[in-house]
C-alpha positions, 0 to 999 in steps of 0.5 A: 500500500502507498500511504499519504501522511497528513500531518507532520507531528510527533505521532506521524514521525513514530508511525512512519518510522515503524512502517518503514522499519517493519513493513514493505508498505510505502510511505509515498507522500506527505502533506503539511500546512507549510511547504517547509514542514512537508519538505523537512519531514520528507527529507527525514524519511526519504519521501519523494512526494511532498505537498503544501496543503492537505488538499494536494495530498489527498488529490495525489493519484499515487496515494492509496490510504491517508493516515490522519495525524492532525489534532483531534479537533481536525479529524472530522474535516481531514478524514472527510477530505481524504474520503471525498478524494476516494482514499481509505483512511486510518485516523489517529485516536481518538477518532474524533472529538465526539461520537457525532463526529465519529458517526459522520466519518464512518457514514461517509466511508460507508457511503463511499465504500472505503476502509476506515479504521481508528489508529488505536494501535494497542488493539492490534498488538500481538500481546493484545491478541494473547489477551484475546485468546486467554479470554476466548478460551476461558483461561481466567474463568469469569472476568470480575475486574479490569485495572488500567492506568495511563499517566504521562507528565505532558502538562503544563510543559508539553504540547500546546494541543494538550491544554487547548480546548479548541484543539480538543485537548486534555488527558482523556482523548490523548491518554485516557482512551487507552484504558477505556478502549482496553476495558471496553474490549475485555468487558464486552462493552459498558452498561454504566460509567461513573467519572470524577476528575479535575479540569485545568484553568483552560477547561480541559481535564488534567486527570480522570478516575473512571469506574465502568460496569461491563455488560458481562458483569465485570467492573473496570477501574481506570485512571489517566492523567497528563500531569504525572508519570504513573505505573502504566500497568493493567490487570485483568482479574477472573475467578480462575486467574489473572493477566498482568500487562506491563512492568512498573519497574521498566519504563519501556514495558508499558501495558499499552505498548509491546510489553510482557503479558503474564498469567497467574492462575489458581491457588497453586503457584501457576504462571506463564508469560509471553514476551514481544519480539521487540519493544522498539516499534508497535505502530506498524501492526495497525497498518498491516491490519489495514492492508489485510482488510483492504486486500480482502475487500473489507471496509472495517477491521473485525479487531476494532469494528466501527460499532465499537469505535462509536461505543467507545467514543460515546463512553468518552462523551459520557465521561466529559459530560460528568466532568462538565467539559465541552469543546468549542463548537460542540 
């Protein structure tokens, strides 16, 4: 597949580095608001086609799929731009600002018969497939609880987009979506959500504590903050055993990235662990899934179907509503 990269920020750098290191897919073109940024990005990664403006990128006949790596506030407009140009899309998480915008993008993709996927890269990692197999085979028994957190010291000294409501900033859409998406996957959806947190002076969330009740009867205890580094670990606890992801003593072993998955079962000392081949990259697995689905004529991935993306976005909307947080223009 030939990729067009829309945006040249941090996540676009990480995605392209993983794509080039771990796949045979081609980063064909890059587009940025300025010619200088597109040229710099293209030079860094050896990308021949460099476009000033996103309209020029999506109009490039050589591009098969567009990776939307702009701020959350721009995902709707930029995904529409690509879909209207006949391009498949991989849209960085969170998929949009809210569920209404999410539905608008996915409805347009369905209308055009094009593939669309949220770039929630964690959901496509081999380690999460290990978790999926453990759940499907009943290794844990009845799942009772999920614990997951994600905290990084990104505010107040981090990127501007994280504190700016106009750019859909805050911890939830950038960091909190990881534990929310994971819990939704493990618990089979949510039947109830209770949230507490604190807002910054600018009106975006600094931290969130979230309790969810799953449709299968289990509970999730989730935490996120952009003001401090947290252990960044996760656990899935069942009546017959538990899974532990990540390692609080190893910064590179973060549960949402390629990391160890450890099973501890029963009353006896009974455990086993799975280790990733590498912790260097992980963003390429979502690109590989997109390529497989498009080759099979699919318009969505069975690993993260559109209905689940909408459900998770709806859950994030509920958290924001309980915190009293809205974005300009909503």
